[in-house]
C-alpha positions as CSV (number, residue, x, y, z in Angstrom):
1,M,21.5,138.2,-0.8
2,Y,18.8,135.6,-0.2
3,K,19.6,132.3,1.3
4,H,18.8,130.3,-1.9
5,E,21.1,132.6,-4.0
6,K,23.9,132.1,-1.6
7,Q,23.5,128.3,-1.8
8,A,23.7,128.5,-5.7
9,V,26.9,130.5,-5.5
10,E,28.4,128.1,-3.1
11,R,27.5,125.1,-5.4
12,L,29.1,126.9,-8.4
13,Q,32.2,127.5,-6.5
14,S,32.3,124.0,-5.3
15,N,32.0,122.7,-9.0
16,H,34.9,124.9,-10.1
17,I,37.0,123.6,-7.4
18,H,36.3,120.0,-8.4
19,M,36.9,120.7,-12.1
20,L,40.4,122.2,-11.6
21,P,42.2,118.9,-11.1
22,T,40.5,117.4,-14.2
23,L,41.4,120.4,-16.3
24,S,44.9,120.4,-15.1
25,T,45.3,116.7,-15.9
26,A,44.0,117.3,-19.5
27,I,46.3,120.3,-20.0
28,I,49.3,118.3,-18.7
29,T,48.4,115.3,-20.8
30,F,48.1,117.5,-23.9
31,F,51.5,119.0,-23.4
32,L,53.0,115.6,-22.7
33,I,51.7,114.3,-26.0
34,I,53.1,117.4,-27.8
35,S,56.4,116.9,-26.1
36,L,56.7,113.3,-26.9
37,S,55.7,113.8,-30.5
38,G,58.3,116.5,-30.8
39,T,60.9,114.3,-29.3
40,M,60.1,111.6,-31.8
41,L,59.6,113.8,-34.9
42,F,62.5,116.1,-34.6
43,P,65.3,113.5,-34.4
44,M,63.6,111.6,-37.4
45,M,63.6,114.8,-39.4
46,A,67.1,115.6,-38.5
47,F,68.2,111.9,-39.5
48,A,66.4,112.2,-42.8
49,D,68.3,115.4,-43.6
50,E,71.7,113.9,-42.9
51,P,73.5,112.4,-46.0
52,Q,73.9,108.6,-46.0
53,P,77.1,106.6,-46.6
54,V,77.3,105.5,-50.2
55,A,80.2,103.1,-50.3
56,Q,82.4,101.1,-47.9
57,V,86.0,100.0,-47.8
58,G,86.6,97.4,-45.1
59,N,84.7,98.7,-42.0
60,T,84.8,102.3,-43.0
61,T,82.0,104.0,-44.9
62,Y,82.2,107.0,-47.3
63,M,79.9,109.5,-48.7
64,S,80.9,108.9,-52.3
65,V,82.3,106.1,-54.4
66,Q,85.1,108.4,-55.5
67,D,86.1,109.0,-51.8
68,A,86.0,105.3,-51.1
69,I,88.3,104.6,-54.1
70,G,90.7,107.1,-52.8
71,H,90.9,105.2,-49.5
72,T,91.6,101.7,-50.8
73,S,94.9,100.0,-49.9
74,L,97.0,97.1,-50.9
75,K,95.3,95.0,-48.2
76,N,91.8,96.1,-49.0
77,N,91.1,97.4,-52.5
78,T,87.4,96.4,-52.7
79,V,84.8,99.2,-52.8
80,T,81.2,98.0,-51.9
81,L,78.1,100.1,-52.8
82,L,75.8,100.6,-49.9
83,T,73.0,102.3,-51.8
84,D,71.9,103.5,-55.2
85,T,73.9,106.6,-56.2
86,T,74.3,109.1,-59.0
87,E,78.0,109.8,-59.5
88,S,80.6,109.7,-62.2
89,V,83.8,108.2,-60.8
90,T,87.4,107.8,-62.0
91,V,89.6,105.0,-60.8
92,T,92.3,106.9,-59.0
93,P,93.3,105.0,-55.9
94,P,96.4,105.8,-53.9
95,K,99.7,105.5,-55.8
96,V,100.6,102.2,-54.3
97,V,97.3,100.6,-55.4
98,R,97.1,99.5,-59.1
99,G,93.9,97.6,-59.0
100,V,90.4,98.2,-57.5
101,T,87.4,95.9,-57.3
102,L,83.9,97.5,-57.4
103,E,81.3,95.3,-55.7
104,L,77.9,96.5,-56.9
105,N,76.2,94.7,-54.1
106,G,72.7,94.9,-55.8
107,H,72.7,98.7,-56.2
108,V,72.8,101.1,-59.1
109,L,75.6,103.5,-60.1
110,N,74.1,106.1,-62.4
111,A,76.2,108.4,-64.5
112,S,76.2,112.1,-63.6
113,N,76.7,114.4,-66.6
114,T,79.6,112.3,-68.0
115,T,80.7,108.6,-68.2
116,A,79.7,106.6,-65.2
117,I,83.2,105.0,-64.7
118,T,86.5,106.1,-66.2
119,V,89.6,103.7,-66.0
120,P,92.8,105.7,-66.7
121,A,95.9,104.2,-68.3
122,N,97.9,101.8,-66.0
123,M,94.9,101.3,-63.8
124,Q,92.8,98.1,-63.4
125,L,89.2,97.8,-62.4
126,T,87.3,94.6,-61.7
127,I,83.5,94.8,-61.4
128,T,81.6,92.0,-59.6
129,G,78.3,91.3,-58.0
130,P,74.7,91.8,-59.0
131,G,73.9,95.5,-59.7
132,T,73.8,98.0,-62.5
133,V,76.1,100.6,-64.0
134,A,73.9,103.0,-66.0
135,G,75.4,105.5,-68.4
136,G,72.1,107.1,-69.4
137,T,73.0,109.4,-72.3
138,Q,76.7,108.7,-71.6
139,P,78.8,105.6,-71.8
140,A,78.8,103.2,-68.9
141,V,82.6,102.8,-69.0
142,D,85.6,104.6,-70.7
143,C,88.7,102.5,-70.5
144,R,92.4,103.3,-71.2
145,G,93.7,100.8,-68.7
146,A,92.4,97.3,-67.9
147,L,88.8,96.3,-67.2
148,H,87.6,92.9,-66.1
149,V,83.8,92.4,-65.8
150,K,82.7,89.3,-64.0
151,S,79.0,90.1,-63.5
152,G,76.5,92.9,-63.4
153,T,74.1,94.8,-65.7
154,F,75.5,97.6,-67.9
155,T,73.2,100.0,-69.9
156,S,73.6,103.1,-72.0
157,D,71.5,105.1,-74.5
158,A,74.7,105.7,-76.5
159,T,77.9,103.6,-76.8
160,L,78.1,101.3,-73.8
161,M,81.9,101.0,-73.5
162,R,84.8,102.7,-75.2
163,F,88.4,101.6,-75.3
164,A,91.6,103.2,-76.5
165,E,95.0,102.1,-77.8
166,T,97.4,105.1,-78.3
167,D,101.1,105.4,-78.9
168,G,101.8,105.1,-75.2
169,T,99.1,102.8,-73.8
170,S,96.8,100.0,-74.8
171,A,93.5,99.3,-73.2
172,Q,92.6,95.8,-72.2
173,G,89.2,94.3,-71.5
174,S,87.9,91.0,-70.3
175,F,84.3,90.0,-70.0
176,S,83.4,86.7,-68.4
177,G,79.8,87.4,-67.4
178,G,77.0,90.1,-67.1
179,T,74.3,91.6,-69.3
180,F,75.2,94.4,-71.7
181,T,72.6,96.5,-73.5
182,A,73.1,99.6,-75.7
183,P,72.6,100.7,-79.3
184,M,76.4,100.3,-79.7
185,L,78.2,97.9,-77.4
186,F,81.9,98.6,-78.0
187,N,83.8,101.4,-79.8
188,L,86.9,103.6,-79.8
189,L,87.6,106.6,-77.7
190,D,88.0,109.8,-79.7
191,D,91.8,109.8,-79.7
192,A,92.3,106.1,-80.1
193,K,94.2,104.6,-83.0
194,N,92.9,101.1,-82.2
195,L,90.6,99.4,-79.7
196,G,93.2,97.7,-77.6
197,Y,92.7,94.1,-76.7
198,V,89.2,93.2,-75.7
199,T,88.1,89.6,-75.1
200,V,84.6,88.4,-74.5
201,R,84.4,85.1,-72.7
202,G,80.8,85.1,-71.6
203,G,77.6,87.2,-70.9
204,E,74.6,88.4,-72.9
205,Y,75.1,91.3,-75.4
206,R,72.1,93.2,-76.8
207,G,73.3,95.7,-79.4
208,M,75.5,96.3,-82.4
209,I,79.3,95.8,-82.7
210,P,80.9,98.0,-85.3
211,A,83.1,96.4,-88.0
212,G,86.8,97.1,-87.9
213,L,87.6,96.3,-84.3
214,N,90.3,93.9,-85.3
215,T,91.6,93.2,-81.8
216,L,88.1,92.3,-80.4
217,V,88.0,88.5,-79.7
218,L,84.7,86.8,-79.1
219,L,85.3,83.4,-77.4
220,S,81.9,82.8,-75.9
221,G,78.6,84.6,-75.1
222,S,75.2,85.2,-76.4
223,F,74.4,88.0,-78.9
224,S,71.2,89.6,-80.1
225,D,72.5,90.7,-83.5
226,T,74.8,88.8,-85.9
227,S,75.1,91.4,-88.6
228,N,78.6,92.4,-87.4
229,L,79.7,89.2,-85.7
230,A,81.2,87.6,-88.8
231,P,84.6,89.4,-88.7
232,Y,85.1,88.2,-85.1
233,L,83.9,84.6,-85.7
234,A,85.8,84.0,-89.0
235,D,87.6,81.0,-87.5
236,S,84.8,79.8,-85.3
237,L,82.6,76.8,-85.9
238,G,80.4,77.3,-82.9
239,L,77.9,79.9,-83.7
240,I,74.5,78.5,-82.8
241,P,71.6,80.7,-84.0
242,D,68.4,81.2,-81.9
243,G,69.1,78.9,-79.0
244,T,65.9,77.3,-77.7
245,S,64.6,77.0,-74.2
246,G,62.9,74.0,-72.8
247,D,59.6,74.7,-74.5
248,G,61.3,75.3,-77.9
249,T,60.3,78.9,-78.2
250,G,63.8,80.2,-78.4
251,D,65.3,83.3,-76.6
252,G,66.2,85.3,-79.7
253,M,69.9,85.2,-79.0
254,F,72.8,83.8,-81.0
255,H,75.2,81.8,-78.9
256,V,78.9,81.3,-79.6
257,G,79.4,77.6,-79.1
258,D,81.5,75.9,-76.5
259,L,84.9,74.3,-77.2
260,A,84.7,71.9,-80.1
261,I,87.0,69.8,-82.3
262,S,86.2,68.6,-85.8
263,S,88.1,66.4,-88.3
264,K,87.4,66.5,-92.0
265,Q,88.7,62.9,-92.3
266,T,88.5,60.7,-89.2
267,S,90.0,57.8,-91.2
268,V,92.9,58.1,-93.7
269,E,94.9,55.5,-95.7
270,L,98.6,55.7,-96.5
271,D,99.8,53.8,-99.6
272,P,103.5,52.6,-99.3
273,A,103.6,52.4,-103.1
274,N,103.4,56.2,-103.2
275,G,106.1,56.7,-100.7
276,L,106.0,57.1,-96.9
277,Q,107.6,59.4,-94.3
278,Q,107.2,59.8,-90.5
279,L,104.4,62.1,-89.4
280,S,104.7,65.0,-86.9
281,A,101.7,66.1,-84.8
282,D,101.2,69.0,-87.2
283,D,101.4,66.6,-90.2
284,L,98.7,64.5,-88.6
285,L,96.4,67.5,-88.0
286,T,96.9,68.6,-91.7
287,L,96.4,65.1,-93.0
288,T,93.1,64.6,-91.1
289,G,91.9,68.2,-91.3
290,T,91.5,68.3,-87.5
291,Q,90.9,71.8,-86.1
292,L,89.6,73.7,-83.1
293,N,86.8,76.2,-83.3
294,G,89.0,79.4,-83.3
295,I,89.7,79.4,-79.5
296,A,92.9,81.4,-79.0
297,D,93.9,80.0,-75.7
298,Y,93.7,76.3,-76.6
299,R,95.8,74.1,-78.8
300,L,95.5,70.6,-80.2
301,V,97.8,67.9,-78.9
302,A,98.2,64.4,-80.4
303,D,98.8,61.4,-78.1
304,S,102.6,61.0,-78.3
305,D,102.7,57.3,-77.6
306,Q,100.0,56.6,-80.3
307,L,101.8,58.8,-82.8
308,Q,105.1,57.0,-82.1
309,A,103.4,53.7,-82.7
310,L,102.1,54.9,-86.0
311,N,105.6,56.1,-87.0
312,N,107.0,52.7,-86.1
313,Q,104.5,51.1,-88.4
314,I,105.5,53.5,-91.2
315,D,109.2,52.5,-90.7
316,R,108.3,48.8,-91.0
317,A,106.3,49.5,-94.2
318,M,109.2,51.5,-95.7
319,Q,111.7,48.7,-94.8
320,A,109.4,46.1,-96.4
321,V,109.2,48.1,-99.6
322,G,113.0,48.5,-99.7
323,K,113.6,44.8,-99.1
324,R,110.8,43.7,-101.4
325,K,109.1,41.9,-98.5
326,A,105.4,41.5,-97.6
327,F,103.7,43.9,-95.1
328,E,100.2,43.3,-93.8
329,T,97.7,46.2,-93.5
330,V,97.8,47.9,-90.1
331,S,95.7,50.7,-88.5
332,Q,96.6,53.0,-85.6
333,N,94.0,55.1,-83.6
334,I,95.3,58.5,-82.4
335,T,93.6,60.7,-79.9
336,I,93.8,64.5,-80.4
337,T,93.0,66.6,-77.3
338,A,92.3,70.3,-76.8
339,V,94.4,71.7,-73.9
340,R,94.9,75.1,-72.4
341,N,97.9,77.2,-73.2
342,G,97.8,78.7,-69.7
343,A,96.0,78.6,-66.5
344,D,95.9,82.1,-65.0
345,D,93.1,84.5,-66.1
346,V,95.1,87.6,-65.3
347,I,95.2,91.0,-67.0
348,D,98.6,92.8,-66.7
349,A,97.5,96.4,-66.1
350,N,101.0,97.7,-66.6
351,S,101.7,96.0,-69.9
352,S,101.3,97.8,-73.2
353,R,102.2,94.7,-75.2
354,G,98.7,93.3,-75.5
355,A,96.4,91.2,-73.4
356,G,98.6,88.1,-73.3
357,P,96.9,84.7,-73.4
358,Q,93.2,85.0,-74.2
359,L,91.8,82.5,-71.7
360,R,88.4,81.2,-72.3
361,T,86.1,80.0,-69.5
362,S,84.9,76.6,-70.5
363,D,83.2,73.7,-68.7
364,H,84.5,71.2,-71.3
365,D,88.2,71.2,-70.9
366,G,89.9,68.1,-72.1
367,I,87.5,67.3,-75.0
368,S,89.1,65.2,-77.7
369,A,88.6,63.6,-81.1
370,Q,90.0,60.3,-82.5
371,V,91.3,59.6,-86.0
372,A,92.5,56.4,-87.5
373,V,95.5,56.1,-89.9
374,T,95.7,52.9,-92.0
375,I,98.8,51.7,-93.9
376,K,98.0,49.6,-96.9
377,A,99.5,46.1,-97.3
378,V,102.7,45.5,-99.3
379,A,102.3,42.4,-101.4
380,E,105.2,39.9,-101.5
381,P,106.7,40.1,-104.9
382,E,106.6,36.9,-107.1
383,K,109.9,35.1,-107.4
384,P,111.3,35.2,-111.0
385,E,111.8,31.8,-112.7
386,E,115.2,30.4,-112.1
387,P,117.2,29.8,-115.4
388,G,117.7,26.0,-116.2
389,K,121.0,24.4,-115.5
390,P,123.2,24.0,-118.6
391,S,123.2,20.4,-120.0
392,N,125.5,18.6,-122.4
393,P,124.3,19.8,-125.7
394,E,124.1,17.3,-128.6
395,K,126.8,17.7,-131.2
396,P,125.4,19.5,-134.0
397,E,125.0,17.4,-137.2
398,K,126.9,18.5,-140.2
399,P,124.9,20.7,-142.2
400,E,123.5,19.1,-145.3
401,M,124.4,20.5,-148.5
402,P,121.6,21.9,-150.3
403,R,120.3,19.6,-152.9
404,S,118.2,19.9,-155.9
405,G,116.8,17.7,-158.7
406,S,119.5,16.2,-161.1
407,A,122.4,17.2,-158.9
408,V,121.1,14.9,-156.2
409,Q,120.7,12.0,-158.7
410,A,124.2,12.5,-160.2
411,L,125.7,12.5,-156.8
412,A,123.9,9.3,-155.9
413,I,125.2,7.5,-159.2
414,I,128.8,8.7,-158.6
415,S,128.6,7.4,-155.0
416,L,127.3,4.0,-156.3
417,L,130.1,3.7,-159.0
418,L,132.7,4.5,-156.4
419,V,131.5,1.7,-154.2
420,I,131.5,-0.8,-157.2
421,A,134.9,0.3,-158.3
422,S,136.2,-0.1,-154.7
423,A,134.7,-3.7,-154.6
424,I,136.3,-4.6,-158.0
425,C,139.7,-3.3,-156.9
426,A,139.5,-5.3,-153.7
427,Y,138.6,-8.5,-155.6
428,A,141.3,-8.1,-158.1
429,T,143.9,-7.5,-155.4
430,V,142.9,-10.7,-153.6
431,H,142.9,-12.8,-156.9
432,L,146.4,-11.6,-157.8
433,Q,147.8,-12.4,-154.4
434,S,146.3,-15.9,-154.6
435,S,147.8,-16.6,-158.1
436,R,151.3,-15.7,-156.9
437,L,151.1,-18.1,-154.1
438,H,150.2,-21.0,-156.4
439,N,153.1,-20.2,-158.8
C-alpha cells in the first residue's frame, strides 16, 4: 500500500471514531423521546378507557344513577349528577328511605329505551337544580308515588309526564318551577282510573293538556296553549293572555295571574225599613260579592273588630225602629284579607287520601280589599195631635118645634090672647079686693 493510501484509510477510521459518540447520542435521544411519549400516551389511553363516575351521594361516587339511588340513606338522600348520562332509573332506595332528591347539577339525564324516571307507589322524588331530564320518544317521568319538581328542564317527543290513581294508590304531583315541553304535558298511565292529585304552582309549560283531568289544579304558571286550560281555570280570574316584555313584543305565553281579590260591590246600603239582622263573615262576602281567584290554599277573612262594629250599628238601628226613635246614617269600612290555610309545602308520600292542602307560592300574601256598608237613617216619627181637653158644654137649647105658615100665626094670636086674658084677670082681682076694703 502506498503511503498516501495509508493516510486516507487512517483519516477515514479517525472520522468513524469521531462520529460514534454523535450517533450514539442521536440514538439514545430518539429512544428517550419514544419512551417518554409512550409513558405519557399509554396512561392517557388507559384513563380514557376507564368508565367515569356518573353520580354522587355524599362523598362517594357511583357509576350509575340507579346505583347511587340504592346507596342513599336517611342522613343523605341526595343524588347529584356528575356528568351527562343515558339511563332509565327507578326510584328504589333502601327500605328505610322514603324520599330521594335528584340534583341535576347542570347535566342531562337521557332516557334509555324506556321512561327516563319512574317513581313507584309510596316513593317520593324531588328534582332540583339546573339540568335536563329528556324522555326522547319516551315520557320523562312516570309517577305512581309523589313527585315534586322545583326546577329543571323536562322534554319528550311523546307525553311528558304520566300519573296514576288506582284502587290502592294515588299519585301526587307538585310543580313549583321549571320548563316543560312536549306535545302532551300530562296524562294517565295505562292502568290508571284517575290522574291522582297534581298541582301546578309555577313554571313554563309548552304543550297541550287533555281535558278530563279533574284533579289537576293550576294555581300559577305560564302556558303556551289555552285550548284546554278552561276546565282547570273555571274559578280563576287571573288568566292574563300574551304577557308582554319590556319592549311590548310579548312572549307568546298565557300567564295564570297572581293572588287577587275582587268585590262586585265595594259599597252597599242597608235599609232598616226592610228589616235588619246581624251579618256573619260569610254574609258579608255574599252581600258584597267578594271572592278570591280560585286559589285552593287561601281563604278570605273579614276584620273581626270592624265586623263587630258594623253589627253594633245594626243593633242600634233595629232598636231605633222598634222604639220609633230617630237613627242617623252610619257607614262602616271592613277589610277583607286573603290568608293561607297552611304553611308547609309538603307532600305525604304515604298517603292515598289526596294531596292535602294545595299550597300556592305567592309573593303577595296578605293582599286585601275594603268594602263599606252603610245603614240608612231612621226618621223620627211625627207626634200625633193630642186630643183637646173636655170643656163644659153649653146646655143644648130646646129644640124648636117645626113651624109653618098659618100654624105659626095661630100660635102667635093664641099666645097674645092668653097674655091679655091674664092681664084682665089680674086687674079684676085687684079691683074686687079694693071694693071689699071700702065696704
